[in-house]
N, C-alpha and C positions, 0 to 999 in steps of 0.2 A: 430537651429530652430526646432520646433515641426511639423510644416506643410511644405510641399514641396513649393519651390519657383517656381512659374509659370511665364513664360515669353514667348515672340515671338522668341527671339534669346538669346542664351547664349554665352558669349565671354570669352574664356580662355586665359588670359594674358593681363595685363594692362600696357604694355610698350606703345611707340608712336603708333604703329599700332593698338593695342587693344583700346587705348583711341580714336583714330580717327574713328574706327569702331563703337564704342560706340556712338559717336556724330552723325555719318552718319546714323546709325540705327534709332536713335531718329528723325533725320530729315526726314526719311521715315516713321515715324509714328509707329515704332516698339518698343515694350516694351523689356528692356535689362536687363540681369543679368550679372555682370562683375566679374569674378573670378581671383584671383591671389594669389600665394603662398607667396608673399612678403607682409608685413603689410601695405605698403603705395603704392599709384599710382605712375606710372613712370617706372616700370620695371628696366632693366639694367642701363638706364640712371641716375635714382635716386640712385641706389645701388652703381654704379661703377664710374661714372664721372659726377656729378652734376655740377661741376665747369668747365668742359672741354668746350672749344669753338668749336662748331659744325659748319662746313663751307659748308656741302653739302645739306642744306634744302632750297628749293626754297623760295625766298623772304627774306631770312636772310643772308646778307653778312658774319655775324658772330653772333652766338646766343649761349649763355651759356646753357648747358644741363638743368640746373635748371629752367632757364627761358622758355625754349622750353616746358618743361614738365608743368609748371604753366599754360601756354596757352593752351596746349592740355587738361588738367584737367578741366579748366573753360569751354572750348568748350564741353567736354564729359559730364559734369554734367548738361548741358541744356537738355540732354536726360533723366535725373532723373533715372539713372540706380540702380538697387539693387546691393550694393557693397558687395562682398563676399570675403574680403581680409584676408591674413594670413591662407589661406586654399588651399589645393592642390586637383585638380580634380583627382580622383582615378579610378572611374569606368564609363563605358559608355554602355547604351543600345540604339540601334537605331531601330526604326520601321519605314519603308520606307513610310507607309501610314499615321501615326500619329505624330511622332516626335521623340525626343531624351530624354532620362533620364541620367542625369549626377550626380553621386555620388561623394561628396567631403569627405575629409578624416576626418572630424569632424561629418560625418553622415548626413549632410544637402543633400537633394535631390532636384535637379533643373529639372524641366520639361520644355522643350523647344520645339518649332517647327522646329528650326534649331540651329546648333552649328557652331561658327567660332573660330578656333584655332589660336591665335596670340602670342603664348608662347615663341617667340624669339628663344633663343638657348635651351629652357627648363630650368631645374634647373641646376645651375652651381656652380662649386666649384673650388677655386684657385689651381693652381699647386703649390706644396710646395716648399719652399727653405730649403734644408736639414740642412744648418748651422743655421737656424732660429728656430729650434725645442726648445721650452720652452720660446721663446721670443715673440711670437704672442700676441699683445696687450700690450706689454712691450717695445714699441720701433719699433717693426715690424708690418706693416700693409700690406694688399694685395690691398686696394683701397684708394683713396684720396677723400673723400667726401667734405673736407674743406681744404683750404690752411693754414688758421690761425695758427694751431698747429705747423707749420713747420717754423714759423718766427724765424729768427736769430739761426737756427740750422745747423749742419753739416749733410747733408742728403745724403744717398747713395740709388740709384735706380737701381735694378737689372732687366735687360731685354733689349730686342732690337726691341720691337714691338711698335705699335701706343700709347699705354697707357704709356709706360716707357718714350717715347720722349715727349708726351703730358705733362706728369707731370713734367719732367725735364724742359721743356720750361717755364711752368707756375711758378714753384718754384724758378727758377733761380733768379728773382728779390726779392724774399721774403726770402729765406733761406741765411745763413751765406755762405755756400758752397754747391754745388750740384756735386755729383760724379755719373756717369752712368756706370754700369759694364755689359759687355756683353761677352759671350764666343766666339763669332766670330767677324770677321771684317765687315761682311755684316749684314745689318739691315733690318727688315721686315716693318718698319714704312714708312709712307708717305714721300717721298723724300723732300717735301717742309719743313716739320717739322724737318727732320734730318739736313737740311741745317741751319735752324734757330738755332737749338741747337749747332751745330758745330760752328757757328758764335758767340756764347755767351760764358760766362765764365764757363759753364759746363765742367768738366773734364771727358772726354769719355775714358774709359779703356777697351780695347778689348783683345780677347784671354785670358780672365780672369774669375775667378768666386770667390764668397764670400765663404770662408772656415771656418770662425769662427766669433762669436760675443762674446764680453766679456764686463764686467763692469770695473770700474776704478781699482779694485783690481785683475783683471785678472780672475774673476769668472763669475758666471751666476745668482747671487742672487740680485745684486744691479741694479742701472740704467744703460741702455746701454751707453757705453762710447767709445768703439773702435770696429773696423772692421778689420778683416784680409782678404786681397784680394790676391789671388795667380794669378801671371801673368806669363805665360809661365813656370809654375812650381816654380816661385820664390815668396815667400810670403812677402807681405808689410803690415804694420799696419797703419791705419788712424784714427783720431778721428770721432766719429759719435754719434748722439743722435736720429737719426730716420733712419730706413730702409724701403723702399717700394719694396715689391717683386712683380714685374709686369711681371710674367712669363707666363701669360695666364691662361686659365681656362679649366676644363673638362666639357663638356656639356653632360647632361643626359635627355633624354625625359621622363625618369621615367615611370609611369603608362601608359602614352600615347602609349608606345610601345606595350602594351597589348590589345589595342583597335581594332586591325585588320586593321589599316591604312596602306597602302603602303608606306614604307619609303625608303630613299636612303641616305646613309651617315649620318644617324641621323637627316634627314630632311624629311618633309611630302611631298610626290609627289602629285602635283595639276595639273589641266588642265588650259586653258586659262580663264575659269570662276571662278577659284580658288576652283573648286570642288575637294574633295579628293576621295579616292576609296570607301568611305562609303556614302550612300545616306543622304542627309540632313546636311552633315558635310562638311565645308569649311575651308580653312586655308589662312593666309595672313602674310606678314612680313618675317623676317629672318628665320622662321621655314619652309618655303616652298622650294621646289625644282622642277625646270623644265628647260628645255633646254634654255640656255642663262640668267639664274637667276643672278641678280646683288643685292647683299645685302647692301642696303642703306636704311636709314630712309625714304628718299623721295620715293623710289620705294614702301616701305611698305604702305605708304598713298594711293597710287594708288591701290594697291592690296586690301587694306581694303574696299575702296569704291566699287570695282569690286565684292568682296565677299559678301557685304551687299546687293547690287542691284541683284545679282543672287539668294541670299537666300530669298529676298523678294518675288521673283516669286514662290519659292518652298513653301513658307508659304501661299501666296494667288496667286494662278494661274491666276487670273484676272489682277494682277498688271503687270506693264511693268518694264523690266530691266532697262531701262533709265528713270528716273523720270522727266527729264527736268533739265534746269539749275537752280542753286540755287540763282543766282543774282537777284536783284529787277529790275522791269521794263521789257519791251518787247524788 
């Protein structure tokens, strides 16, 4: 863009917290610019687990990530935000009296009266599976955005966390076989999901690691056909057409770390009003840190509303932190 984008509040991060903050800012009559490094709205939910059933959002006993994002996007778009997607927020200048200037990596300048950072875990990259080198996109994936490609395949999932068990649970009725490989007997996943997978046809192999992937000829140029799994030092070979490496990811706050914000363990420290250490800069969602912090989508929604309401007073000192209830009637 040749001209600066002017708004009341800039929001960096278009995941659930950022989308709700966008809606709520619009509800308060604020003009919004929404920035995200990903090319589409929805953040980690869209990128990593759109088919996953989310069980801890109020009002939804069970909602798919994709459906939750669809609702949040429809709600956020009522604020008519300027969408600046596929761009990374790189530079920040703060003037306590006038506002903030946010520079994006494509040269776009965003001038706002306040900034809310809802960047989740920041930019993230999957932890690599050493044996999968050369196979990424050729039978090995880090995320499962759709279950359909795994129909009637032998699938190996590597990992012991929530994503590994969620995908094992959902792929079990679709794939021909599902094997979950983990290096320890203990798992980091939610106990309910672990019990569901243990009660299913999924073969859980522990004290094990994937040590080699090969094509039908024993090489690495054809289609993925077999996996070598070493259990307690003993290798076994199984047929496989798809491997999901669910080993977690490395979070990186990127340029945000250079903005002068107080951080703790790669999270932004905030107070009870979601204020950061910089004037006019607020944060909400998984990126925040404070005593007793719980990282749930549901918590992020409340933090987003708190951040917007307190930003509204910074933008207009005559405004009230609490705008009144949004339900109709008295």
